[in-house]
N, C-alpha and C positions, 0 to 999 in steps of 0.2 A: 382244514378240518379233517380229523381222522375218519377214515372209512370204517366204521365200527363193524358192519356185517363181515367185512373181509378178515376180521380178527378171529372169527369163529373157526375152531379147529387148530388155532395157533397155540404155541407154548406161551405160558404167562410171561416168560422172559421177553417176549416181543411186544408186550403191552405198553402203551404210554402210561407213565406214572405221574402222580399217584393214582392207583386204581383200586376199587373195592372188589374183593374176591369173596364169593360165597361158595364154600365147598359143598357140592351137591350131596354126596353120601351122608355127610354130617347133618345137613339140612333135613334130608328125608328121615333120618333116624330121630331127630328132634321132634319133627311133626308126628311121627308114628308113636313115639313114647308118650307125648303129652295127650294125644287122642286116647291112647290106651289107659292112661291115668284117669282121665275124665270119665271114661266108661266104667272103670273100676270104682270110682266114687259115686257113680250113678247121677252125674250132673251133665248138663249140656256144655259144650265147649264153644265159646265165641271169642276167638283170638283177637287181640288188639292189633290192628293193621298198621298202626303208626311205626312199628318196628321195621317192616319191610317196604311198605308203600309200593309193592310190586304185585301186579295182577297174577303173575305166574305163581307166586308164593301163596296168595289167597286161594287160588284154585286147588293147589296141592293140599292145603289145610282142609278145605271143604271135602275134597275127595277122600280124605282120611277120616272124616266123620264130624268135623265142625258143623254146627247148625247155623252159623252166621258169622258176621264179623263186627268188630267194634272200631270206632273211629273217634278222633279227637277234634278235627278241624273241618270247617266248611269245605275246604279244598279236597280233603279226603273223602267226605261224603259225596261230593260231586263226582270225583274220580271213580269211586266204587259203583255208584248208580249208573254212570255213563258206560262203565265196562260190563254192565249186565248183572251185577251182584244184587240180589233182591231181598236180603235179610241183613239189615244194618242197625246197630245200636250206636247212636251218637252220644257218647258219654261226656257231654260238655254242655254248660248252660247256654241256651239259645238267645244270648243277649246281643242286641243290635239288629238292624233291619236286614243286613246281609245274611246273618244266620237264620233268621226267620224265613227269608225268601229261599234259602238253600233247603231248609226242611220241607217247605211246601213243594218245591220243585222236585226234590228227591222222592217225596211221598207219592208223586204221580207215576213213578217208575218202579218203586220198591216199597217194601215194608220198612219204615224207618221209625225206630223208637228213640225218643229224645230224653236226655237226662236233665232234670231240673233240681234245684235245691231250695227254692223259695217261691212264694207266690209272685214276687217281683220279677223273677226270671221266667215265670210261666204265663203271666197275664198277657203280654204282648203277642206271644205265640198263639194263645187261645183266641184272642181277638182276630188275628189274621186267619186262623184256621176256620173260625166260625164264618167270617166274611166269604171265604172260598167254599164254604159248605163241605168241608172235609173234616175227618177226625184224625188227630195225631195222638198216638200212644206215648205216654211219658212214664219215666221211672223217677222216683224220688231218691236223690242221693243222700246218704246218711254218713256223717263223719264218724268213722269207727276208731279214730285215734290219730290220724295223720295231721289233722288241724288245717286242712286246705279248704276246698269247697266241701259242701255237705251240711245238711241240717243237723243240729244237735239232736241226739236220739230222743231226748225228753220233749222236743218240740215237734217231732215228726207227725204225731196225731193231728195237731192243729193245722199243719201245712197240708196234710192229706185231706182233711175236711174242706179246706179252702179249694184245693184242686178239684174235688168232686163237684163243686158248684160252678166251675169254669166251663163255658161252652167250647166245643171243638176239641177238648182233650179227654183222654181216657187214661186213668191210672193203671199202668200195666205191672208195676212191681217196684222193688227197691233195689238199690245197688250201693256198693262202696268200693273205694280203691284203698286196700290195706297196705299202702306204701310204707307205713311205719315198720313193717316186717323187715324190709331191706335195711332200715336204719339200725336195727338191732345188731347187725354185723355178723361175725363168724360163729356165733354160738348156736348150733343147730337146735338144741332143746329150747332155747329162748325164742328162736324164730318160730318154732312149732307152737309154743305157748301163745305168742302174740298173734299169729295167724289164726289160731283156733278161737281166741277171744274175739277177734274181729268178726269171724263167721257167726259165732254165738250171739253177739250183739245185734248183727243184722237180722238174724232169725227172730230174735226177741221183738225187734221193731216190727217185722212183718206180722208176727202173731198179734201184736197190739193193734195194728191197723185192721187185721181181719176181725178181731173182737169188736172193733168200732164199725164194722159193716162193710169194709172195703174188700174187694177181691184183689188179692195180691199173688198172682200166679208165679211171678219171677222174683227170685232172691239171688242176686248176682254179686259175686266177689271177683276181684281182679288184681292180680299181680303175679310176676314170675317168682319172686321170693316167697310168696305165700301160697303158691300153687299146689303144694303138697300138704297143706294144713287147713286153710280156710274152706276149701271145697269139701273136705271130709265131714264137716259139721252137718248132722241131720237137719234137713230143712233148707239148706242151700240148694239151689236148682241149677246154677250156671257159674262157670269160671271164665275169666277173661284175661289170661296171661298174654303177654306180648313178646317180651325180650327173649323168651326161651327159644324162639324159632331160629335166631341167629346166635344168641349168646354173646357175652362181652366180658371184658376184664373185671368190671365191678361185680358181676355175678360169680366169676371165678374167685375173686378175692375173698368173698364172704362164704364161699363153699356151696352156693345154691346150685351151681353146675360144675361138672368136671372140665378141666381144660380141653379134653378131647371132644367136648360137646359144643365148643365155640366154632361156628361155621364161618364167621365173618373175620376178615383181616384186611389190612390195607397194604398193598404192594408199593414200595417206595424205593427210590434210588439215592445213593450217596452222591451229593453234589459238591462237597468241599471237605477236605481234611486239613485245612490250614491251621486249625486250632489244636489238632491232635486229638484230644478228648476234651470237649465234645467234637463230634463230627456233625456236619449239616446234611440233612436229607430233604427231599422235595415234598414231604408231607408235613405241612404246617397246620395251623388251626382251621384253615379253610378245607383241608382234607380230613382232619380228625375230629373237628369240633372242639370246643374248650370245656366240655362237660367235666365236672369234677371227678376225682379218683377216690374210691373208698380205701385205697392204700394209705391215704393221708399224707402223701408226699408231693402232691401237686402235679404229678405226671399227667400227660395227655394221651399216653399210649404205652404199651408194653411190647417189646420185640419178642416174637415167638419163633423166629428163624434161628439158625445156628449160632449167629454172633452174640445173641443175648443183648441185654441192655434195656434202657428205659428212654422213651421219648419224654425228656424231662420238662420241656417247655416248647413253645413255638411262636413264630411270627406268622403272618398271613400265609406265605408260601415257603417258609423255612421251618423245619423241625430240628430241634436241638437234641441230639442223641448222645446219651452218656452211658459209658460202661460197655460198649461193644468192642470186640477185639479185632484188631488188624484189618479194619475195613479200608477199601480203596475207592477212589472216585469211580462211579459207575456201578458199584456193587448193589445188588438187590437185597432188600430185607422185607420181612412181613411183620406188621404191627397189629396187635389186637387193641381195638379202641376201648376206652372206658365205658362208653354207653352206645350201644348199637343204634338206638332210635335217633339220637341226636346226629350220629354220623350219617345215617341214611339220608336225612334231609339236606345234607351238604352236597349231595351228588345227583347228577341227572340219570345215571345208569350204574348198574353193577354187573360184574362178570361172574356167571355161573361156571364153576370149574370142577374138573375131576382129574385126578392124577396129573396135575400141573398143566392141563390143556383146557382151553376155553370151549365150553359146550354150548353156551347160549349167552346172550346179552339182554338184560331186562331193564326196561325203563322204570325210573322212579317217578311215581305219579303223585299228584296232590301236594307238591312241595310248597313251602311258604313263599 
């Protein structure tokens, strides 16, 4: 087994590959810029932690002004509360006994707000909270156009009325994930239009619930693609972008971020040139994940080092690299992943680097 601490201070060329690299100056710039954007919009920033799953990144985000963190899984909630983070929004329905137990356990150590989108998802949590004689704050998820989870806006008042009668729960606000903004693609005006519409719809739902007698202090939007539009809507109180902190090729492809703002890459070595083009590298789908590409060509990664090229496909431990020039066995390349969040979950640690030198090694927590 590699002695990881011994790699601190070494050149990245000495790292075992494949290795996830996080460029520290870029990371810090991304954190600062998003914090400044949220302050400019007059909203709280609660980054989605699933992108990094690193306590070190979370601390940097909070130090820069984030008011709390968002999570998707029970493992993430456990990891955050165990690491001492005390302000957590769990943006996922608490369905199943393990999620209910996690919510109650975490609530003993932190303020945990739980997302629900129906009475069916809320009632078992309410029953357990009432039995434990604790109160759990919940946010009602509203479908603003993605068509995933979330109550239909026209049905939100009825669900909110039902939530108000459940013991052990307190309705704290409404939220949405405007993931449909990313689906718009590379048209910036259209992205702004769709993100703004999502924010406006959520504010309208919040106002309707207030008119019905509910206190709705939080109106929370969340996506990187919509981070410059949805939070600008008057009445939105919180933004929950995640991918921005590392950046990835999908965000670059649609123009949400500049290539220089992508802090994450995978360091990989050429392992075979027997086929000529393609060459084979040691970053396959277990290193890159198989999340789809918004380029529309099926790639699993894009080479960002000097040779250029595309990681066109992959096996478990083999990446199929096309279009790179004159690579030899043993050569190093850096690959930008399609989706930072999916890639993070594939690895147990990442290397924080600056000027080609390993500065620190961070554990990836709360993996599936």
